[in-house]
Every structure is written in C-alpha cells, then in structure tokens.
C-alpha positions, 0 to 999 in steps of 0.5 A: 774335941778329937779322937786319938789312936795309940798303938802299943805292942800291936794293939790298938786303944781308942781314947776319947777326950770329952769336954771339960767338966764331964767324966767318962762312964764307968762301963767304958773299958779298953777292948783289944782287936785282932787284924788279918794277914795283909797278903790274904786279900791279894792271894784270894784275888790271884786265885780267882783270876787263875781259875777264870783264866783256866776256864776261859782257855779250856778247849771246848768240845767241837760240835759234830754230826755223827752217824752210826755203823749199821748192818743192813742192805746195801746197793752200789749203783751207777747213777745217770740220766737217760730217756725212754725210746720206742723199741721198734721205730719205723721212718716212712720215707718218700719212695719217689720224688714228686709233689707230696699232698698234705698229710692228714695225720697228727702226732699220736694218731693210731694207724693200721698196717697197710693204711694210706698215710701219704700220697704223692701226685702221680700225674708227672709219672703217668706222663712220663710213662705215656712218653716212654710208651710212645718212644717204645712204639717208635723204636719198634717201628724203626726196627721193623723198617731197617731193611728199607733204610739202607742208604743208596749210592746217590745219598753217599755221593750227595754226602761227599759233595755236601762235604766238599761244598761246605769245606769250600764255603769255609775257606771262602768265609775264612778268606773274607774274615781275613780281608775284612780284618785287614780293612778294619785295621786300615780303617782304624789307622785312617781314623787315628790320622783323621783325628790328628789332622782334625786337631791340626785343622787340616781336615774338617770334622765331617771327614773325621766322622766319615773315617769313624763311620768306615771303621764302625762299618768294617767292624760290623762286617768283620763280626758278620764274616766271623759268624759266617765262618763259624757256620761254615765250620759247623756245616763241615763238622756235620758233613764230616760226621754224616759221611762216616755214618752213611758209609757204615750203613752202606757197608753193613746196615744190620748194625741198626738192628742191634742199635734199635734192640738196645734202645728198645731194651733201655726204654722198656727198663725205663718204662718198668721203673716208671710204672713201678714208681707210679704205683709207689706214689701211694704210701702205706703204713708198714706196721700198726702203731701210732704217729710218733713224729710228723716233721712237716704236714704241709704239701710240698715237693719231696725227694726220694728218701725224705722222711715223712712220718715216724711210726711206732708203738708207744706202749713198747718202750725201752730205756737208753742211759748214757754213762761214762765209759769207765762206769759202763765196765762193771755193768752187765746184762740183767742188772737191775735198773731203778727208774726215778724222776720219771713223773710218777710217785714210785720208782719203776724197775727195769733190767739191763738188756745190753750195752752198746759196743761203741762209745761216743764223745760228748761235751759236758756242761763244764766243757769237758769232752767225755767218752760215754756209752749207751746202756739199753734197758727193758721195763719190768713194771707196767708203764703208765700211758702218759710215759712216751717216747723221748721222756727224761728219767733218772736211772740207778743201775745196781751193779752190786747188792747185799741184804746184810752188810756192815756199812758206814756213811760215806761222808765219814770216810777220809784219806789217811795216806793210801788207806781209808780212816774214820773218827770214832767217838769214844768217851766224848773224844775223837779217835782215828781208826783205819778201816778196810772197805770193799764197796762204795755207794753214793751214801754208804760204804761196805766195811770189811774190818775196823768197825763194829755195829753200833759205833758212832763215827763223825760225819764230814770231819773237819781239820779241827778234828784230831785224835783225843779232841773232845766232841759233842753231837749236834 
C-alpha cells in the first residue's frame, strides 16, 4: 500500500489506495490547499536580524557625574600648612663662661620674673678677682717706690761688663763648636777607614770599636758645645735687652710712673669686669612665663652665649604659615585665616598680622626648590590650653569672599583653546558651552557669564564626552 500525490494546476490532491476488496467512504472528497509565498520566511528573518543589529550598535548613554550651577557664598583661599609659635620668646643664655650647675626646672614649669633659673659656679671668678686685687696692690706699691728705683751708675757699668762677658763666652763657645765639629768629622773618617781595614784583616776588631767610640764621644761633645753656644747666645740677648732699659731708666726714670699708671688702669678695668661677671653667675628669668624648652639640664661647662633655657607665655600664640611666594602676593594684613586640623573639633579663626618681607628657599617633597614666605597671623578665638608652641595646623587664608555669587564646581571646567568651557546637560545630551570665570577656589569657580542657576553640568568630563552625546546621571 502507499500514498500518491498528484499536482494539477497548482493544486494538490491526495489519493489513497486502499486494499482490494474495500471501497472508499462516501464522505471522502478532494479538498484544495493554499500555500504562502516562498520568500516570506526569509524576509521576516532578515528584518529581525536588521532590528537586532540596529539595537546592538545604537550608542548607549554615557554615565556621568553631574553638578548644579548654584548661587551662594564663595571663598577663594590659599591653603598651606603652618605651625603655632609663642609670640615673645626669650632665650636665656650663659652670661659668662664657667661650670653650670644642674638646672632644676623642667619644660612646662612656670617661672616668675626675677626668679633664679640657673647658677654658674662663681669660685673661679672669685679667685681671679682676688688675684687681680693682689696684682693691683703690687703695682700701686711699685708706683710709690719709683724714686727709689733709679738705677745707679754702678748698675749700668755692671750691665755693660756683663754684656762684654757674655759676648766673649759666646765667641769661645762658637770656637769650641767649630773645633769639636772638625774633630767629629775626622773621627768619622777614622771610623770608616777602621771598618775597611778590619774587613781586610789589617787591624783588630778592638781597634775598630775604639774608632767608633771616639766618634760617639765627639758627637756628644759637639752636642754639648752647641748647647753651651745656645746658652751664650741667650745670655748675650738678655744682656743686650737689659742694657738699653738701664740706660733709659738712667736718663729718665719718670717713664715708670706712666707705665705703672697704665698697668694699674688695666688691672682696675680687669677687676671691674671680673667683679661684674662674678655677680652675673646667678641667672634670673627676664620675664614671667613658662619653660618652653630646656636643651640640657645636666651640670656642664658652658661658654658665654650658650643657650640654657627658652621662656615664653604659651597662652600668647601666633600662627606661622609658609606659602609659595606667588601665593603670598594677594594676601594682605587683616585677611581671615581658617585654622583646621589642629586637634579640635571646630575650626579656629585668625587674621593675618603681617607677611615677612624676605622669602626663603625650601626643597619640596619632590625635590624641587621653592621660594616660600612666612605669613604671620593672630588668633581671634580663644585658644585651647592643650595647644602649645610648634604645633602643626592646616590653614586656609581667605583672599576673596562673596556671600551670593553664581558658581560652578571646579571639576566641571575644562580648557577649550584659551577659554574655559563646561558641558551642560540639555535633554539628556552633552552641550559644550563657553563660560567666563572671575575667581576660583579649590572647590568652585565664580561665573560671570555663560551659565544660569539650576543648570546641570558634567563633572570631570572625559574624552568620550562630545557635543550631542547622550549622557545619563550616575
């Protein structure tokens, strides 16, 4: 059995052959069927693929951070690190050299003006004072006896004779040195010949040693003769110096009066200085305050001028803020300073007192040399007792402020040629717009033209952002 299909004029008829002996039912009739166009499935498939491709390559909105153009207060500040400093610092130094006794104070101890803060041992100075006083009395006694010290003619004659005698001794000593020198040279030649003769076996070892001994004896004799000559030369020099003095004294002994008077004046000045130094061995505090720093408390020897104690009033603090010299130009006395990160919960307020006129060079953390200037400020608020000298702070110096100005976040600005621009979000798309700014702070910029309050701007625009690009807020 089987089936047979027959196509006639675009119509299909199904004929079924049944087994022999069976007849077809009376209700079986031929039904015509209509078919779809053959291109329709392919067309639908292509349309679906085109839709999928279009959806896949359609640009997706870029997620961005947006900020709002607002009106409100704005401050332009110079931010820098600084430290606190006692306004009036007093360094107590050693007034004289000597042995410093151990200092009984510690950092933070209060002191009163006039209180003893250190002591230098006065004993060496007292000894020098007594020695100077004795020397003064001696000179005064010598001055009183000038008339009795007039040299006699016998003394002058004796001095001249002493000079002639020393000169003769010097000549004899010089001749002795020359003679001994010649004998030593001959002994050296004899010793050399003796060594050669002993090597040849012509003389004995004892004779060679005798020659060496003679050379040694003459060398020692030469040394002694040279010493005698040096002594004779010194005696001649002393006699030559003494003779003019005696002659001058013989001519005019009154010069001793002036000499003694000059020496007495010098000793009196030295005595006054020593007495003054002896009184200054007790060191007192020049002002009332507290001990800020104590370099060394142990007993030791100090030189005049060595620092011993630093005093000051820790309640009278000021600010020292070092800023770049370029940033210091717009800062003026009276500008407000906001003191932060000082250790308390709230910021403190201060004002600029003055800007130091001279800058200094400082190497930054990156190794770059910078010219910096110290800005000194005074606190307006009450200072906490825990805030002391040399404490680190963060300062913001307000150089411009406005209570109601149109402003935009500083991160929305970017350079377009030589101007400033922002991307404004309009109908979900980025629209570049040129703006004019007048002031800039670390967080916002004051807008003169180009924006309106309430407009949305894109923060930190990337290179993907361009005019007309769809964006969406994160």
